C-alpha positions in Angstrom: 5.4 -36.4 -1.5 6.5 -34.1 -4.2 5.5 -30.5 -3.0 4.7 -29.0 -6.7 2.0 -26.2 -6.3 -1.2 -28.1 -7.1 -0.1 -31.0 -4.9 0.6 -29.2 -1.8 -2.5 -26.8 -2.4 -4.6 -30.1 -2.8 -3.1 -31.8 0.0 -3.5 -28.8 2.5 -7.3 -27.8 1.2 -7.7 -31.8 2.3 -6.2 -31.6 5.6 -8.0 -28.6 6.5 -11.6 -30.0 5.9 -10.4 -32.8 8.0 -9.8 -30.4 10.8 -6.1 -31.7 11.0 -4.8 -27.7 11.3 -1.4 -28.9 12.0 -1.1 -31.5 9.1 -2.1 -28.5 6.7 0.7 -26.0 8.5 3.1 -28.8 7.9 2.4 -29.3 4.3 2.5 -25.3 3.6 5.6 -24.8 5.7 7.2 -27.7 3.3 6.2 -25.7 0.4 8.0 -22.9 1.8 11.0 -24.6 2.3 10.7 -25.7 -1.2 10.2 -22.6 -2.9 10.8 -19.6 -0.4 10.1 -16.9 -2.7 6.8 -18.0 -3.1 4.3 -15.4 -1.6 1.0 -17.5 -2.1 3.3 -20.0 0.2 3.1 -18.0 2.9 -0.4 -16.7 2.2 -1.6 -20.3 2.5 0.0 -20.9 5.9 -1.3 -17.7 7.3 -4.9 -18.7 6.2 -4.8 -21.6 8.3 -3.2 -19.9 11.1 -6.0 -17.2 11.1 -8.2 -20.0 10.8 -7.2 -21.6 14.4 -6.4 -17.8 16.0 -2.9 -17.9 15.6 -3.0 -14.2 14.9 0.5 -12.9 15.2 1.6 -16.0 13.1 -0.6 -15.0 10.5 0.3 -11.5 10.3 4.0 -12.6 10.3 3.2 -14.9 7.3 0.9 -12.3 5.6 3.6 -9.9 5.8 6.1 -12.2 4.0 3.6 -12.6 1.2 3.3 -8.9 0.9 7.4 -8.5 0.5 7.1 -11.2 -1.7 4.5 -10.7 -4.0 5.4 -8.5 -7.3 2.0 -8.3 -8.8 -0.2 -5.8 -7.3 -3.3 -7.6 -7.4 -1.5 -10.4 -5.2 -0.2 -7.7 -2.9 -3.7 -6.2 -2.5 -4.8 -9.5 -1.5 -2.4 -10.1 1.1 -2.7 -6.6 2.7 -6.7 -7.5 3.0 -6.2 -10.8 4.3 -4.0 -9.1 6.7 -6.4 -6.5 7.4 -8.7 -9.1 8.6 -6.6 -10.4 11.1 -6.0 -6.7 12.2 -9.6 -6.4 12.7 -9.7 -9.7 14.7 -7.5 -8.1 16.8 -9.0 -4.8 17.1 -5.9 -3.1 15.7 -7.8 -1.0 13.6 -4.8 1.7 13.3 -3.3 -1.3 11.1 -6.3 -2.0 9.2 -6.4 1.3 7.9 -2.6 1.4 6.8 -3.1 -2.1 5.2 -6.9 -0.9 3.5 -4.9 2.2 2.4 -2.2 0.2 0.4 -4.5 -2.1 -0.8 -6.4 0.8 -2.4 -3.4 2.1 -3.5 -3.0 -0.8 -5.9 -6.3 -0.1 -7.8 -7.6 -3.6 -6.8 -10.4 -5.3 -4.4 -11.7 -1.6 -3.7 -14.7 -3.0 -2.3 -13.3 -4.9 0.1 -10.4 -2.4 1.0 -13.5 0.4 1.9 -15.2 -2.3 3.7 -12.3 -2.9 6.1 -11.1 0.8 6.4 -15.0 1.9 7.1 -15.0 -1.1 9.8 -11.7 0.6 11.4 -12.8 4.1 10.9 -16.2 3.1 12.6 -14.8 1.7 15.4 -11.6 4.6 15.8 -13.9 7.6 14.9 -15.0 9.5 13.0 -17.7 7.1 12.5 -19.0 9.3 9.6 -15.9 8.5 7.6 -16.6 4.8 8.2 -19.8 5.4 6.9 -18.5 7.1 3.8 -15.8 4.1 3.1 -19.1 1.8 3.6 -21.2 3.6 1.1 -17.9 3.6 -1.3 -18.0 0.0 -1.0 -21.4 -0.6 -1.8 -21.1 1.4 -4.7 -18.7 -1.1 -6.0 -21.1 -3.7 -4.7 -20.2 -5.1 -1.5 -23.2 -6.4 0.3 -21.0 -6.4 3.4 -20.9 -2.7 3.3 -24.8 -2.2 2.9 -25.4 -4.7 5.9 -22.9 -2.2 7.8 -24.7 0.6 6.6 -28.3 -1.1 7.5 -27.1 -2.2 10.9 -26.6 1.5 11.9 -30.2 2.6 10.2 -28.4 4.2 7.4 -30.5 3.7 4.3 -28.6 3.8 1.2 -29.0 2.8 -2.5 -25.7 2.0 -4.4 -24.7 4.0 -7.4 -23.0 0.8 -8.7 -20.0 1.4 -10.6 -18.7 -0.7 -13.0 -15.5 -2.7 -12.1 -12.5 -2.8 -14.4 -11.3 -6.3 -15.6 -9.0 -7.9 -13.2 -10.2 -5.2 -10.3 -11.8 -6.3 -6.9 
């Protein structure tokens, strides 16, 4: 099989849908061998590792993706995906670091504030977590509103317009 981008993406997705996670990892590993400087290849493999609970391998691949991406939007996405793995590991200090890095790019701010809010809520101060969830809600995050409601905080978002290309 020729591992051009569209081929390996569709083949990996097909294997994931069939529950063949090892096969998907193999496809993405071959794509990495073919294009080792392509961050998206590492991100795809990291997604599968996260799905099957191989969290340290997912973190390593997301880290490689971050280092390879030239585009701020792509880098922000990889930071946030890695932050979700850190949430799974209850490694909240690294969640904060990744959320801050994503915020610095200006992309996917709703998800970045949501993730950082989760970390602050679990580490303290809770109030800072609530403030981040309010910022995320203002940017359209339904997940942040749900977190506020779960904590019996009534909040009506002041929806801010998102800039084109920004999360």
